[in-house]
Backbone as a ProteinNet text record, in pm:
[ID]
protein_1_A
[PRIMARY]
MDLKAMIRINLIKDDEVTIEDVTLVEKVHRLDIESIKGKTTQVKPTPVIFQTIDILKELININQDITISIDGLKINRV
[TERTIARY]
543	437.9	303.2	211.2	82.4	-15	-123	-219.8	-286	-313.3	-376.8	-286.9	-157.1	-63.8	-54.4	-55.9	-49.7	-171.9	-288.8	-411.6	-406.5	-359.5	-355.8	-267.5	-151.6	-62.7	-82.4	-188	-231.9	-123.4	-63.4	35.8	-28.2	-149.2	-219.6	-315.1	-285.8	-367.6	-503.3	-606.5	-743.9	-792.6	-756.1	-797.1	-928.8	-1026.2	-1158.1	-1169.6	-1066	-1067.2	-1034.8	-1113.3	-1090.9	-1030.1	-983.6	-927.9	-1036.1	-1158.6	-1269.9	-1293.3	-1275.7	-1290.2	-1184.9	-1063.7	-955.1	-981.6	-1028.1	-1058.6	-1169	-1271.4	-1382.1	-1334	-1251	-1197.5	-1111.3	-1031.9	-949.3	-1036.2	-1148.2	-1237.1	-1302.3	-1341.3	-1409.7	-1314.1	-1193.9	-1101.9	-986.3	-992.8	-881.3	-876.7	-756.8	-737	-754.5	-828.5	-843.2	-739.2	-620	-506.7	-537.4	-602.6	-633.5	-724.1	-820.1	-911.7	-838.8	-751.2	-676.4	-584.8	-517	-426.1	-501.8	-621.2	-697.3	-762.3	-789.4	-862	-772.6	-647.7	-560.3	-480.4	-471.7	-392.1	-298.4	-189.1	-94.7	-142.3	-148.7	-194.3	-74.8	-90.6	16.9	25.3	142.8	154.2	136.9	87.7	73	211.1	234.8	367.2	390.6	516.7	554.2	552.4	489.4	479.5	568.6	664.4	751	693.7	668.6	613.3	707.4	727.7	806.5	717.9	739.6	660.5	757.1	730.6	812.6	775.9	878	857.8	920.9	849	899.9	1029.1	1123.1	1251.5	1234.3	1132.5	1107.4	1071.8	989.9	953.1	1073.5	1157.3	1277.3	1370	1390	1477.7	1424.5	1294.3	1234.6	1241.9	1221.2	1208.3	1326.4	1445.3	1557.6	1606.3	1564.7	1604.4	1506.1	1400.2	1298	1329.7	1321.6	1342.5	1212.8	1166.4	1045.4	1089.7	1034.9	1071.8	946.4	942.3	830.7	890.1	830.4	879.7	765.1	793.5	691.8	713.7	605.1	612.1	514.6	560.7	472.5	472.7	353.6	337.8	256.6	311.8	246.4	207.2	300	283.5	173	129.2	25.7	87.9
2102.9	2175.5	2122.6	2098.1	2044.6	2156.4	2117.9	2215	2295.8	2233.5	2306.4	2419.5	2392.2	2495.5	2607	2571.6	2673.6	2764.6	2707	2787.4	2872.8	2815.4	2885.9	3010.4	3001.8	3118.3	3199	3166.9	3244.5	3252.2	3136.4	3132.7	3139.9	3087.9	3089.2	3207.9	3305.8	3427.9	3401.5	3467.7	3457.5	3313	3233.7	3094.1	3084.1	3017.5	3002.3	2874.1	2791.8	2665.9	2694.7	2634.1	2653.1	2527	2538.7	2423.4	2318.3	2361.5	2268	2188.3	2253.9	2183.3	2072.7	2103.9	2005.7	1890.2	1921	1816.1	1725	1782.4	1703.4	1611.9	1663	1581.7	1468.5	1496.1	1391.3	1280.6	1316.4	1215.3	1130.9	1193.4	1121.9	1032.1	1080.5	1009.2	939.2	923.4	858.9	711.2	656.8	517.4	428.4	323.6	222.9	115	131	44.1	-102.1	-126.9	-263.8	-329.9	-255.5	-309.8	-338.1	-247.2	-266.2	-387.7	-402.3	-515.9	-648.2	-649.3	-773.4	-812.5	-718.3	-747.3	-767.9	-733.8	-751	-878.4	-953.2	-1074.9	-1074.2	-1145.5	-1154.3	-1262.9	-1229.1	-1322.9	-1404.2	-1535	-1621.5	-1609.4	-1579.2	-1563.2	-1696.1	-1689.3	-1809.6	-1856	-1984.3	-2033.6	-2017.3	-2000.2	-1988.3	-2127.5	-2138.1	-2265.6	-2260.5	-2351.3	-2361	-2466.8	-2425.4	-2518.2	-2529.2	-2650.1	-2670.9	-2738.7	-2703.3	-2757	-2815.2	-2935.2	-2995.6	-2933.4	-2887.1	-2822.4	-2910	-2921.6	-3001.6	-2941.9	-3028.1	-2981.4	-2897	-2928.9	-2851.5	-2706.3	-2688.4	-2552.5	-2477.3	-2547.4	-2483.1	-2439.2	-2523.8	-2490.2	-2371.8	-2366	-2257.4	-2125.6	-2128.4	-2006.2	-1985.2	-2024	-2014.2	-1871.6	-1775.9	-1636.4	-1558.3	-1619.7	-1553	-1574	-1467.5	-1474.6	-1434.2	-1518.4	-1489.3	-1459.3	-1351.9	-1310.7	-1276.2	-1319.1	-1285.9	-1221.7	-1112.1	-1040.6	-1015.3	-1014.1	-985	-848.2	-780.1	-646.5	-638.2	-587.5	-568	-420.1	-367.1	-229.8	-236.5	-183.9	-185.9	-328.5	-422.5	-563.3	-633.5	-575.9	-638.7	-681.5
1633	1703.8	1654.9	1746.2	1703.6	1667.6	1603.4	1551.7	1662.1	1774.9	1885.8	1934.9	1945.8	1990.4	1887.8	1759.7	1654.7	1658.8	1685.7	1695.6	1821.8	1932.2	2059.7	2053.2	1985.6	1978.9	1850.7	1776.3	1659.5	1550.1	1518.1	1411.5	1272.7	1261.1	1133	1134.2	1052.2	1049.4	984.5	1034.6	984.3	977.9	1076.8	1081.7	1156.9	1096	1158.4	1239.5	1237.4	1311.5	1457.3	1546.4	1689.5	1749.8	1872.2	1943.3	1965.2	1987.2	2003.8	1875.8	1758.8	1630.8	1617.8	1655.3	1646.8	1742.4	1862.1	1959.9	1908.7	1847.9	1793.4	1681.1	1592.6	1482.6	1536.7	1639.7	1699.9	1759	1821.6	1878.5	1769.7	1660.9	1553.1	1476.3	1450.6	1362	1432.4	1561.5	1630.8	1592.1	1596.1	1560.8	1682.9	1665	1769.1	1739.9	1796.2	1765.2	1799.3	1911.9	1951.3	1848.6	1799.3	1698.9	1568.7	1528.5	1404.2	1415.4	1527.4	1544.8	1545.7	1598.6	1605.9	1475.3	1387	1263.9	1142.6	1152.5	1036.9	1053.3	947	948.1	828.7	842.9	733.1	637.5	511.2	409.9	361	357.8	310.8	158.4	105.6	-39.3	-111.4	-233.5	-313.4	-359.5	-355.8	-394.6	-544.7	-579.6	-720.2	-782.3	-897.9	-966.7	-1089.9	-1097.4	-1214.7	-1307.8	-1430.1	-1527.7	-1646.3	-1692.5	-1813.2	-1917	-2041.1	-2151.2	-2253.9	-2298.6	-2403.3	-2537.6	-2608.7	-2737.8	-2846.2	-2956.1	-3067.1	-3121.6	-3162.6	-3214.1	-3341.1	-3420.8	-3542	-3508.2	-3405.9	-3364.9	-3309.3	-3237.4	-3182.8	-3295.6	-3395.6	-3507.8	-3587.8	-3609.1	-3688	-3611.6	-3480.9	-3400.9	-3305.7	-3342.4	-3249.9	-3227	-3309	-3289.2	-3201.6	-3158.3	-3077.4	-2929.5	-2852.8	-2708.2	-2639.1	-2549.7	-2472.2	-2330.3	-2275.4	-2140.5	-2062	-1938.6	-1849.5	-1725.3	-1682.4	-1565.6	-1470.5	-1342.2	-1241.8	-1182.6	-1147.5	-1089.4	-974.7	-861.8	-746.8	-709.5	-683.6	-636.5	-507.8	-401	-269.5	-229.5	-251.5	-216.5	-294	-404.2	-487.7	-617.5
[MASK]
++++++++++++++++++++++++++++++++++++++++++++++++++++++++++++++++++++++++++++++

């Protein structure tokens, strides 16, 4: 059920919002879908770069019990 119908049949008691208020808000905040579709573009992701580094055998022998780990995390595609 939409808000206008709820106001019309008085489902919300002591409500000061009118149908005209809802109509005005809809006009102000409506989405212009054509504009949104034309202005948004898909961003090409940066390619993953694999890098290898030569490590001296002495360093490997001294630090062979150490484990290095790198992890990636994305939140909301960021």
